[in-house]
C-alpha positions, 0 to 999 in steps of 0.5 A: 868451409874451404879451410875445413876441407883443406885441413881435413884433406891435409890431415888424411894425407899426413896420416897416410904418409906417417903410416907408410913411414912407420911401415918402412922403418921396422928393422929387419931381423937378421937371418939365423945361421947354424952353429957348427961349433958345439963349444959356442953352446956349452955353458960357462961355469964361473968359480966364486970364492966363498968368504965367511965374512960375506953374507949374500944379500937377500934377493927375494925383495929386489930384482934387476931393472933399468935403474942404475943411479943411487937416487933411484934406490930406496935403501943401502940393501937395495943399492948393494943388491943392484951393484952385486947382481945387476948390469950397468951399476958401476957409477953407483960405486964411485970410489970402487970400494964395493960399497954403493951409494955412500953419500945417499944410503950406505954411509956410517948411519945407514950402512947395512951393505954387504960387500961381495967383492972385498 
């Protein structure tokens, strides 16, 4: 009975300590400062060259998420969408020729990739 009470008391103390620790580790949000320069709030327009030989990849089937490796893709079309539209996908195009996942998906037998940056 003494052991059960000791374990119970230690569990309560540990739980209380953990709750205190969690309450103290919440990061504080930085104060929002006023923007004095209107240029910082103006949108930036980027020009994109339109090449007749390139067709945009249909993006209705895909959306950017945390995937960034070829092994996480399911097709050449999906990999091409990711490399053209999503951040942190540079490692999917090892030789930097604009064709992603050449070993897994976009090789000669599977190739349906559309390069947007020739």
